[in-house]
N, C-alpha and C positions, 0 to 999 in steps of 0.2 A: 354764319355770321356767330362770332363769339356772344355768349350769353352769360348772366350771372345766375347760378343756381344756390339757394340758401340751403346751407348743411345743418345749421342751427340757429334757432332764435331764442337765446336765453333772457329771461326777465326776472328770475329769481336769485340768481347768484349773488347781486348786490341790492343793496336797500334803498338805493337813491340813486342820482344820475351817475353815468358813467362818463367821465370826462376824456378818458385818454386810453389808448390802446396799442401794443407793441408785439411784434414777432420776435421770438427767439431765434438763436441760430439753427436749431433744428425744427423750427417752424411752429414750436409750442408758442401760445398765445398768453400775453399778460394784460389784465385789464386793472384800471384804477378809477374807482368810484368815489363819488361824494361821503359815502359811508366809512371812509378811511381805510377800506380793505383792498387788499392787492390780491388778486385771483390769478389763478395758472389754469388755461385750459389746454387740451391737446389738440394736435393740428386738425383733427376731425370735428373739433367743438366740443368735445366731452370735457366737462368740469373735474379738475385734479384736485381743486381745494385752494383754499386761501394760503398765502406763503408769508404775508407780513401785513402788519398794520403801521400807518402814520398817522397819530392822533393829534399832532399839533398843527397840522397844515391839510390843505386840500391839494391833490395833485392835478394841475391844469394840462400838462403835455408830458410826454415820455419819448425818448430816442435811444436806440440801442447803438452802443459804441461799436464802429466797423472794425472787426479785430484784425491786427495785421499777422498775429501769430498766435496759435493756442492749439491744444491738443486736440487729436482725433475725437469728434463728436459722433458717437453712434447713435441708432435709433434708439436703443435702450437707456441711453444717458439723459438725464434730466438737463435742459436747456440752462437751468440756472448755475450749472457748474461752470460755464463759460460766459455767460451775459454779463455785461455791465450795463446798466440803464442809468440815463441821465433824466432826473424828474425836474421840471419847472412846477414851483409850489407857490401857494397863495400868500404866503407870509413873507415873500421877497427873497426867498432862497432858492438854491438848486441844490440837488443832491445826486451823489453817486450811489447806486444800489447794486451791491454785488451779493453773492450768497453768503457772504460772512459778516458784512458790515455794512452801515449806512453812514456815508460821509456827507456833512453839511456846509455849505458854503453861502455866506451872505451875498446878495448880489445885486437887488434892486430895491428902490422905495415903493412900496405897493407891490402886487403880485407878479411875478414872473409869468409871462404869458405863452413864450414859447422857447425851448431849447433844440439845439441841432449840433449833430457832432460835424465836423469837416469829413470828407470823403476818406482821407487816409486816416482819421481817428487820431490825429495831432494835437486838434485844437476844438474848441468848443464855442458856441455862439449863443447868447442869449438875449432876450429883448423883453420889455415890460410895461406897466401901466406908466411909469415915469417917463417913457418916450426915449430910454437909452438902449443903443444898442452896444453890447459888449463881447468882446472876444477873450476867450480864457485858455490859457495854456494847463497842461496836466499837472503842473506844480502848483496852481491855484493862482498865479499872476494873471491880472486881466488888464486890458486896454479899451478905453472908450472909443468906439468907431463912428458914432453917430448920435445926434441929440435932435428930438422932435418934440413939438409941443403937444402931440396928442400920443395916444399908446401906439404901439408896434405889435400888431396882431401875430405878425407869421414872419419868419425868416427863411433862407434857403442859400446854401454854399453853391457857388459855381462849379463847373466841371474841373477846374484845376486849381480850386482851393485858394485862389487869390482874389475872390471876388465874394460880395455877400448881396444878395437882394433881399429888400426889407418892404414891407408896406404900411403906410400911415394914412389915416384918411382914406381918400380915394386916389392916392399916388403910389407909385412904384418907385423905388429908388435902388440904384446899384452901387456900391460903395466899394472900391479898392482896398486892399490890406495897405498897398503902399500910399504914403501921404501924398506923394507927388501926383497921383492920377486924380482927376477932377471927377467928382461924383456925378452920377447921370440920374436926371429925376425927369418923371413924365406922368400925366394926368391918365390914369388907365381906366378908370369907370366914372360913369355919369356923374356931374358936378353936384346935382342934388339926389343921388341915388343912395347917399349913406357910404359907409366905410368899406374898405376891402378887408375881408376876415381870414384870406387863406391865399397863400402862394406856394408854388413849389418850381423847381428848376430841374430840368432832366439833363444828366450829364451825357447821355448817349448822343442826342442830336441839339442839344444846347438849345433847348426851347422853355419859355416860362409859361406858366399857367397860373391864373389868378381867378379868384371869385368873390363876390360880395353881397352887400345889401340891395345892390340895383336888380339882383336876381338873374345874373348872368354870369357866365364863366368866359374866359379871353385867352386866347394866345398870343405870344409876342417874343419877338428875337431880343436878345440882349442889348441891342440898339435901341429897344423901344418901338420896333415898327409891329404895328398891328397884324397878327395872321389870321385870325378867326374870332368871331363875336357869336356866341350862343343867341337862341332865342330867350326869351324872358320866361323864367320858372314862375311857378305860383308864390314860392316863398324864397326867402333869401339862400344865396349858395355859401353853406358854411364851411365846407372842406372840398379841397381839391389835391390830389397826389397822384404822381407817376408811378407806373408799374417799373420794377428794376430792370426789365428790358427795353423800356421807352417806347413800347408799341401800342400800349394802351394808358389811359388814366382814368382814376374812378373821381367821380364828383358828388357831395353829399348835400342833401338839402332836409327839409321836414319830411319825414316819412318816407324818404326816396334817396335811392342810389343809382347813379348812372354809370354805365360803362361807355367810354368813348375811345375811338381810333386815336392815332397820334396827330392827325388832322385836326381834331376837335368834333368831328361827325359822331352823333350817337349810335351806338351798336345795340344797346339793350338798357331798359331802367327796370327796377324792381321796386314796388312798395314795401315797406315794412312799417310796422305799427310800432315805431322806435322814439317817436319825437325827432327833434333836430339832430342830424348827424353831427357829432362833435370833432370826431377823429376817424379816419380810415387809413388802414396800413395795409400794404402788401406783403405776402411771405417773401423770404428770399429768392425763391424760385418763379415769384410771380404768377402762380397758379391760383391762390387763394388770396381772400382778403377778409379782414376783419374790421368792423365797425363799431364806434361807440356811440350810443343814442341816450339823450336826456330821460328818457322813461326807462331808468335802469336796465337797458338793452345792450346786449352784446349780440350782433349779427356776424356769423362765420358763413363765409360763401365761397364757392370755387367758380373758375371761369371753365365753360364748356363749351361744345360746339365750335372750337376753334377750326379754321379752314386754311389749307394750303392748295395751290394752284399750280398744274405744269401742265401747258398745252391745252389739250381737250381733257384732261384729268383734274377732278376736284377730290380732295380727300378731305372728310369732316368726322371729328372724334365726339363721342358723345358723353365723355366724363367718367364711364363705366367700363373702359377699356376695350370699347368696340369702335373701328374705324370703318367708315363706309367711303368707298372709291367708286365715283360716278365718272363714266366715259361718255360725254355730252355728245360727241360726233357719232358714236355708234349706239347710244341709247342703251348703255349697259351698266349695270350695277354690280358691284362686288363688296365683299365684307372680311374684315380680319378683325378676329377676336384675339386680343392679347393675353387675356385670361387662359387660353387654351397653350401658350407658350411661355408662360412665366415658370420659372424653376424654384425661384426662392420664396414664392408667395403660395398659400394655400388655396383651396377653391374658393373659399369664402371672401379672400381678401381680392380687392379691386386694385389694379395697377394703376399708379398716377402716372399720366402722360406727361413728361417734362417737355420733350422736342419730338416734332414732327417734319420731316423735310422729305422731298421728293424731287428726283431729276427725271430723265428720259428713260432710265433702264432699273432705276431703284427706289424703294420707299425705305426710309429709315426711322424707326421709333423709339425713343428712349424712354424707359420709366423709371422708378426708382432703385430697380435692381438689375437691369440689364438693357443692352442694346440689341434691337433686332433688325435685321435687313430683309426684305422681301424684294423679290425680282419682279419687275413690271413687264408687262400687263397681267401676267398669271399669276396672283399672288399666292393662291392657295394650291397650285400645283405640285409643289414641293415646301417642305418645311423651311423656315426661315434660319438664316445663319444668326446665331446668339452670342453676343459677347457679355459676360457677367461684369457688372460694375464693381471690380475691386481694381481699381487703378493701380494701387501701388505695385502690383506686379509687372506692370508695364515699364515702371520707371528704372528696372533693374538694367535695361538696355538704353540707359540715357546717353546722349551724345556728349560730345565735348563741351558744349554749351551749357551743358546742365551743372546745377550745384551737386554737391555731394548730398547723399542721404535720399531717402525714399518717402513719398507722402502717402498718407492715408486718408481717404476720403468720405465724408458722411454719406450714408445710404439714403438721406433726405432728399439733398439737393446737390450733389457734386457737380453735374453737366451744367454749364451756364451758355454753352454755344455749341451749334453743330453746323457745317458747312459741307456742301457736297461736291465734289468734282468728277470727272468722267471716270477715273480709274480708283479712286479710293475717297475717302471722306475724314474729315478733322473733327475731333471733340475736344472741346476746352473744359478742363475740371478744374476745381479749387479744393483747397483746404487750408483755410487761414490765409497766410501770405504766399503759400505755395499755389502756384498757377501752372499746369501742365497742358501742353497740346499734344493730344495722341492721335495718330494718324492710322487708320485701318483701311485694309482692303474689304471690298464688299463681301468676301466668304469669310471673314471675321479674323485674319491673319494681321498681327500687328506689323506695321511697317517702322515706324521710330517714335522718339517721344522727344519732344523738347520743352525743357523749362523756359517758362515764360514770365517767372515770377518777377524779374529785374524790368520788365516792360509795362507792367499792370500792378500798381501800388494800390490803385483804385478798381475793385473788382467789377464797378459798375460800368466803367470804360470799356470792359470786353464787349463788342458787338461786331456785327457784320462790317461796319465803317471802318473798324480798327484792325480786322483780321481778314486775310484774303487767300485763296488756296487754288493751285490748278495741278496740273498733272505732273509739274517738274518743280515748283516752287511753294513755300509758304511764306507770305510776307506779313509783317506785325508792325504796327505804330510804335514806334519806342517812346517811353517816357510819358509823364501827364500831361505835358505842354504839348506833345505830338510833335516835335521838331525834326523827326527822323523816322527811318522804316529799316527794319531789320528783314534781310532775306535769308531764308533756310533751303536747304535742299531736300526735298522730300525723302528721297532713298536713305540719305545718311543721317538727316537731322542735324546737320552741321550748318553754320553760316555761311553764307556765299557773298564773298566781295565784302566790302566795306559798307557800313551804314549809309543810307541814302538820307542827305539831310535837306531840309526844307526850312528856310529861314522864318516864314511867316506862321508855321503851325500847320498842321495837317486836319481837314475836315473829314475825308474820308479816301478810301484807297480800294483798287480791285484790280484783278489780275484777268488776262485774255485767258480763255478757256481752252481754246484749240490753236493750231497753227504751227508753223516752224519754229518760232520764236517766242519768247514769253515776254510780254509788255505790262507793265505796271502804270494804271492811271493813278494820279494824286490830285484830289482836289484841295487845294488848301483854304485858309480860314477866309480869305478873299473871294472865295469861288472860282479862283483861276484853276484852269486844267492843265495839267503836265502829264506827258506819257514818257516813260524811261524804258529804253531797251535794257533789260537786266544784264545779259551776256556780254554786251558791248558797252554797259555804262554808259549810254548817251541820253541826252534829256531832249526834247521837243516842246515847247509851248504852244498847245492846240487851242487854247480858247481863254479869253481874259475874265470872263462871267459867266458861269454855268449855273443851272439849276439841278440837274441830275445826269449822271452818266450810267451806262449799261454795256457790259458785254455781251456778244452773241453767244449763244449755247453751242454752236458747232463751228463757228468761224471765228476769225479776228475781227470781225466787224465790230464798230463801236457807235452806240446811240448816245447822242447828246441833246439836251433840252436847254437852248440859251436864246436870248432874244426873242422870246415868245414863239419859237418853231423848233421842230424836230430836225436834226440833223444826223445823218447816217455817215459814218466814215467807213467807206467800202474796204480800204486796205490801209490801216493806220500804220504800216511798216514804210509806207509809200515817202514820207517826209524823211525818214532816216536813210533811205536809198537814194531818192533825187534831189534832195534838198530843196524840194518845193513847197510852196506854201499849202498848208493844210485842206485851204478850199478846193485844190486841184482834184481830191480824193473824195469829196464828199457830194451827199445828195440831201437836198432840203425839201420838208415836207410841213404843210401847214397844219397846225391844230388848235383845236378850240379851248382855249384857258379862261372862257368867262364864266363864273361860277353861278350855279342855280340860286334862287332865293330860297332860304331856308324857311321851312315851315313852322308856324308857331301853334304849339299843340298846348291847350290847357289841360293838365293833368286831370284836373278835377270834374271839369264839365265835358271833356273829350272833344271840344270844338277844333277845328284846324282852320287856321289864319295864315296868308301869307303876305308879311309886312315887308315893305321896301326895305333893302339893305342899307344900313348906315352905320358908320363908325361914331364914337364919341366925339363929341366936338371939344376935343382936348388938346392942350399944348404942351410943349416940353421946354424945360430949362437949357435942353440941348439941342444943337442943330439936327442931331440925329433922332430926333423925336418921332413919334407915330405920325402917319401921314393921315389924311382923310379919308383915304379909301381903305376898305376892310382888308383888301390883300393887293399888292403890286402884280404888276402883268407877269406872269410865269414863277413869282417868287412860292416857293413851298410845293411846286410841282415833283413828284417822285416818279421815276420809270421802275415800275415793279417787276416787269419781265421783258426779255427780247428774245425770243426764239422763233425759228422758222421764217416767217414773212410777216411777222406782226410786233408791234410793239405796244405794250399796255401801260400807260401812265394814269397816276391817280392826281386829281387837283386837290390841293390842301385846303381850299377855300370851302368846298362843298362835299369833299370825300369821294367824288364821283369817279369810277374808274372808266377810262376811255381807251380804245383799241384803234390803232392806226396801221393799216396795210400797207407796207412797203413794196416796191416793186423787186422781182424776184431776181434781177439781173445780177445783182451784186454776190449774192448767196451762190448762184450758178458758177459765176467766173470763180469765186475762190474754190469752190469744189473741183471745177476742170483743171485748174492749175495745180491744185493738190494731187491730181491724179495725173500730172503731166500731159494733159490732153491739149496741147498749145493750138492745133488744127481747129478745135471744136471752140475753144476761146478767141481766136481770130473771128471765126464766123459769128459768133455771137455778138462780138462788138461790131462787126460790120451791120449786124441786123438792127441793134439796137442805135449804133450811131450816136453816141453820148460822149462828151468830152472826158467827164469823170471817169467813164468806163474803160477809155483809151489810156487814159493817165495810168490807171491801175495797172492794166494789162502791161503797159510798156515798164513800169517799175517791177512788177512781178517776173517779167521775162528777164530783166537785168539781173534779179535774184535767181532765176532758174537757168541763166546763162543761155536762154534761147534768143539769139541774136535775130533770126528772121522775125521773131514776133516782136523783138524791139523796133526793129527796122519799120516793119508795118505799121506799129502803133504810132510812132512819132511822125511817120508820113500821112498818116489820118488826121495828127494835131497839128499838120504843116510847120513842124519844128524842123526846119532842114539843116540847121547846125547839127543837132543831134543825129539827124539822118546820116549826113556825112562822115560824123565820128564814127559811129556804129558801122558804116561800109569800111572804114578803114581798120577798125578792129577785126571785122571778118575777115579781111585780106592778111591780116598776120599768121603766118603758117604754124607757128608755136602755141600750142594750147597754154603753156606757162604764161608767155608774153599776154595772149588775149586775156587770161585771167587777171594778170597784173593791171592790163589797161582798165579792166571793169572794176577793180579795187580802187584805182585812182579816179574814176568817175564817181564811185561813192566816198571820195575825199578819204580814202585809207592807204595814205602814202607808205606808212610803214608796213602795212599789210602787203601791198604791192610788192616792196621792196625784199619783204620774206620769200614772197614768193620765186621772185627771180634768182635769190641767192641760192634758195633750195635747189633750184633746177640749173645751179651753176651757170647761170647766164650773167655774169659779173659786168660785162660791158654794157649790157642793156639796164642793168641797175644803175650804173653811173650815169648812161645818158638820162634815165629817168631823174635822178635827183638833180642833173643840171637842168633840166627842163622845169624843175621845182625851185630853181635857184638854192638847192640844200648842197651848197658846194662843199662844206665840211663833210657831210656823208658820202659825196662821191669820191674825195679822196681818200678817206678812211677805207671804203671799199677797195680802192686801189692799194692802198697801202698793206692792208689786210691778205691780198692776194699774191704780195711779192714773195719771191723763193725766200725761205729761211724764216717767215713769221710763223706764228702759232697756228694761224687758221689754214695757212697754205700747206701745212704738213698733213693735214687731214686727207683721208682718202677722197679721191676726186670721184664726184658721183656721175653716174650715167646722164646722158642728156638726149632727150629725145630730138629725133632728127626732124628736119622741116618736111611738110608733106611735099610729095613729089608731084609735079606738074604734069596734067595728061598731055599726051601729043596733040600737037594743033595749037596749043595755049600759046598766048603772045610772051615773048620774054618780058622780064619786070624791066621796063626803061629806068626805074629809079636809080639804078646803078650810076648812070651817067648825069644823075641829078643832085644838087645839094640839098640837104635837109633845111626846111623852112626856117628851124630855129638858127641855122648856119653853124652847127656845131660841127659839120663835115663828115658825120658817120652815115654810113648806109645801112639801113637796117636788114636784119636777115643774117644768118650764119652763127655757127657755135662758138662759144669763147674756148680759147685754148688754155693751156695749162697755167699753173699759179704765176700771177703777175703777168700774162701775157694773154692778150684777146686773138682774135681770127688773124691769121696770116702772121703770127710771131709778133703783134703790136704789144708793146709794153704798156701796161694799164695805168702806170703812173704818167707817163709821157702823155697817153692820152687823155687822162683827166686835166693835166696840166697844161696841156695844148688846147683844151676847149675853154679853160680859165682864161688863157692868154687871149683867145679870138675874142671872147665876151669883153675884155678889157679894151682890147683894140677897137673893137666897133663900138664902145661907148665913150672912148678917150678918158678912161679914169686910170687912177693909180691903184695898185695891189693894197687892199687893206686888211685882207684875212691872213693872221700870221702863220696858219698851217702851209699856206701856198707860198708866202715869202722864204721859208725853207727852201723851195726849188726854182727861185730866181735866176741860177746860174745853170739850169738844166737845159740842154741843148734839145729842141723839139721841133721836128719838121711835120706839121700837120698835113701838108699836101702829100707825103710821102706815107703817112698812115692811111689817108684814104686810098692811096694806090694801092696798098699792101691788102686792104680789106676789098676793094674792087677784084683783086686776084684771086681772093680765098673765095669769094662769092661765085666767080666763074667755075672754080675748081671744084666747089660743091655742087654746082649743077651738073657739070658733066658726070660726077660720081652718081650722082641720083639718077641719071638718064641710062648710066650702065646698070646702075643695080635694078633699075626698072626693066631693061631689057633682059637681063639675066634672070629675074623672077618669071617674065612672062615664057622664056624659052623653058624653063623648068616646069611652067604650068602645062606646056604643050607636051613636053616629054612624058609627064607623069598621066596624061589623059591617053596617049598613044599606047604606053605600058598597059595600062588597065584594060584598053581595048584587044590588044594581042594577047594577052591572058585570058581574056573572056573566050576568044576564038579557040585558044588552045583547050 
């Protein structure tokens, strides 16, 4: 469990209360006290000294500008070189503080209470005691966004910089920058509990946190729905702030700092004799925090004991470069000491662990100087593969999607994201406006580099919800509004296909990890789930409202929590193949979504009480206001892992992790099909006798072209129409024709036509298009096959002969029967030369004859201009049919002769071998 470890508690650098604190770009710390002094601290908490005085006002708040482009910041360079700070002052002004100058702007009547840069750094929001909320451009122009009767203590920008949340009295309001949009207001805290003192809006998962004088902190959706209400603390909640990664947030009260996970559950709290915590800020990498206290206190702390889990392994870091790996199943413990493998640090320096990720075979640890990959489960049997963090050297192999030039990265916090796949892993690193995605093999070799700067103008938007990786592709959410996805090939780094557009905006994406095809799951802003087949560019809607989705680690199974239940899609490719509803391929499990009542802990007396859960009896001026319950059923449930036969999900209401065991048959079926063990797969389905399993086997067998398994599966499902169809497909003697029929079954008419034309089976292609009423396609094939056309001059391809019937088999009686569709064609036989079908049949006459027969049967006139050109062409369809029958009989006789000759040769060969042995 993550906890806070205080590195330094300074009470002498300032002579009065410390009202504001902020981290610089290289993690140096700025503090602002009521003694008018601005001090600078190193990242470890050591005082570097004062840098400026502001004697004409008190600084009440500070926010660093999110730099869109700046020079390389090294660990040895002062942060003041690049940092531009916006200061909220008590005299009604806000000021821009740079290393060279201090710019002053008149803003409010009375004190400016809060100042916040937009995520892209293009605008600035201020609020003051006069109740005004204003937005400022960099040129100094302002616009009034809201006016209230009471002071506005805190503001926060929305993830896309088009909305601002602010708090006044006990209410929270969200105001869009566009005047046409209506303002949303709801009562967030107790009516008689005092005002809201702080709020923050997380851009990663779009959650708002607020804290106030009612001594609670609360989580909200942007629609005003309550997600979590904390216990009542002893004193007012004076500060709330999100970590840059969005995985945790910090809460400040009197002499107290609390670290909570994203669902609101308390992870750790520390007591500090600091007075009321007025401001808390996280470092850019989210590993440290600094707090400003009323008792002239500056508290610098780091977050340690972070844990990651994979199957039965738990990895925990202690903040000193040591990682403990526990194998719960085998009751074994191993250790990894990163200090032994650091090349750029001295033995006295402690490596700062920025990222720790683990999968089935590898453990990846990223520090401020290098990336180390360890093999599991024998971490110390061989030295790790080490990749130095000098990212600029990898940009020389940039793909065509990259912009010109290379990037240099700060050694303090360049890596913002790490994602593992089976064969390689992704590292996303930033330097100002430059964002690079670097893909490495686990042995340290670089595969490719992709420039992602155009897709992440807001660095805080880089998260696992916006980036996905598997063995074949890298997917990235495009733009700040998230209305598209770019897909890149891992091996080349180049973009694959056109961008995938999503009109409603994207909430999260994920890629299937294993399987023959890559599927992309997209959850939009309305929580609708859509799965996209990347190579075929097909889309299927899987669900209308989902809470969370997760792909299986070793198969293509997909776990979904929706409607208060857990659903596992055994074969997500099924709806793409069989065009059946998703419900045919899923198994549903019941789960417990009822939250436990949170304990009420008095931090002063230590007594524990369990009160009843109740939300504030609040109302909203909008229909989308908060409900009376603390959390809606299933809302906020997150699937943390899906591996083996277990699904782990965490309830947002109480932070409790629950494990659900799923039946093993879906995973076994996927593994058997992957190894082409169709007989074992059939026996498994007969043993389980589950409709979902049979449906999956049927579509898997269609994809694998195992027609016997397809027939058995649909027979078990009593789908006799499909059984008859696949029996017909099995009777077709030509493999190409069978493959074309399977392509038609998957609604791939163009693919089926391409298969037939490649095999020189043009008459079959014409008939297929006639069956689909694609008359123009049928005539075009006939015209392209006429002598003298460009395509007919190409070299004639070899055609596979039909299979030879065994002796005693009955002759095909279909020769004397007319086709069901009335086209007069008899199946079987090879096509002739250009423009000529079997038996010397002209393909143009054949196509025109089928068209005329169709018109006569339906008693309609010709309406297709292409066929009107041939209205005077003499066509005798009965003569064509007679020639096809003669050709069929001739081919059968030739097959019998060839079979007898092969048998005679085989006998002679055996006799010669026997005679040679006797000699």
